[in-house]
N, C-alpha and C positions, 0 to 999 in steps of 0.2 A: 127634548130628548128625539134624535132622527135614527128613523128606522131605515136599516136597510133592508132593501130586498133581499127575499133568500132566492139565492139562484137551483134553480131544477136541476137536478142531477144528472151527469153526461152522461151518456151512455158507448163512447166510444169501447171498441172492443179493448181488453188486456192484452199488452203487447206481450206475444212469446218469441222464444228465442226463436231464432231463424234453425229451420231440419239442417240436421248436417246430414250433410254427403258421403258416406260410409261404404262405397265404392273403392276408394284407394287403398283401403285396408285389405280388400280382397285379392288385389293384384300383387304379383310377385315380387315387381321390382320396387315396393315399398318394403316388402321382408329381408329383403336383401342387404339393399342398403341400410334397414337398420344394423342387422348382425354383421356388417362393414364395420359400423359405426361404434359399436360395442368391442367388436375385435380392435379396431384401432386406439380403442379407449382402453382396453387392458394393454395390448401393446404399450403404447405409450407410457403410462402409468409402471407397468413393470421396466421398460427402459430406464426410465427414469430414476426408480431406485437403484436399478446397476450401479447407474453412475455415482449415483451420491453415496452407496456404499462404496463405491471403489474409490472417490475423493475421501472417504471420512477412512479407509484402511490407509492411505499415502500420507494422511495429513497426521494419522496415529504412527506412522511409520518413521514420519518426519521428527515427530515430536519426540519420540522413545532415544532417534538417535542423538537429536540435539541434548537431553536430558543426560545421556550417558557420557556425551562431551563434555559438557561441565563437571560432571561427575567424575571420571578420572584424570580431568585437567587437575579438579584442586586435591584428588588425592595424588597426585603427582608434584605437586605445588607442596604437599604437607610432608610426605616421603621426604623428599629432597631436603627443605629445610630440617626434620631430623635428624636426618645422617650428616648435615653439617651441624647439629646441636651438639650428637655425641662423639665425631669428632673431635670438637673442639674439648670436648670432657674430657677424653681419652688424654687428648695430649696433654691438659690439667691434669691430669691424675698423673702423667707419666713423668712427668718434668718441672711438677713445681714442690712447696716444700709443703704443702700442705699436707699434715698428719693423717696417717690412717683413721684416728678418733672423729677428724674432721671434716671427712668425704660424705655427709648427710648434706654438710652446710652448705655442699657446693654442686649438690644432685642435681644433674639435668631438665629441664623441664620440656618435656617430651610434647608434643602437639598431638591431640586424637580428635579434634573436633569431627574432622573428614570424615575421619575411621569409624567413630562411635555414631555417628550419625548415616552411616549406608547400611544400617543395622534397619533401619525403618524406611529405605528408599528401594520401592520396587525395582529398580534398574541394577540394583547390586549386583544380584546375580547375573545379568547382562554381561559382567564383564568376567574376560578370559578368568576361568580357575586358576590357571598356573600364576598368571598377576595377583590373584586375590590369595594364593596359597603363599607364595612369595614375601608378599607385604606383614600378613600377617605372622608369618615366622620371625621379618624382621623387629615387629614390637613385641613379640612373647621373648625373644632371644636376649636385646637391648634391654627390656626391664629385668630380665633373670640376671644378666651379666652385672647391671647396676647394682642391685640387690646383694650379688655375692660380692662384689668390690665392696659396696659397704660392711657387708659384714665382717669383712675380711678374711671371709674364705678363698679368693683371690688376692695375689698380691697385685701389687698396683700395675707395676710394669706386664704381668702377664694378664691382667684383669684388661689393662688398656691395650695390648696387642689383640687379645682376643675380640672387645670392639672395634678397633681399626680394619681387622679380616673381617668381621659382620657388615661395615658399613661399605667396607671394597667393594664385598659381593654384589651388594645391594645396589652400590651404582653401577658396575658394571654390566648385570646384568637384569635386574626389575625394575630400574629406573627405565634405562632404552628401551625395555619392551613395553611400558607404559606408554613413554612419550609416542612412540610408534604407533601405539594402538588410539591414542585420541588425536594425532594428526591422520591418520587415514580415515577417523569420522569428521573430520576438521574440512578435508578436501572433497569427499561425499556431500558433508552440508553445503559447503560452496557452489559444488555443481548443482545440486539441486533447487537453491534457490536461485 
């Protein structure tokens, strides 16, 4: 067994951190530069936040307009299809040999998918009130007239005439307003994109 000699303890001094020069802290130029750095940081964060908010608002506005465009275009297509369906029903009722007792068998199938789902859309009430009111009246009156025809409250010719008058009014006033409205949105969206 080999014995290793013990090394004598060293008496080297313990290294200490170098002494800091604090003279820079008492100079005015140091404090002025620190204040400018703080002001620049705060101003930079503020300006970045403002620009971010501005972009978020623009994006939200564009997104709302796009959703409104799709909603109004879909409503236009649905109402237009329903006008055609009601007109075909009115013609069938007034010119056919369908008996008054069989009118329920030829009941028109009115599509209300878009109209029913508009109640859940936050963009619905951004549609002009005039268009919503006229569309609501069309759905309400067409249902009422068809029900009165089927119940034989109205005669076939009179009921068909009332339905035709209703669809003519919708075709001449509501549909053009709705089309002009969503086309104006489309033009705005094309310019923005």
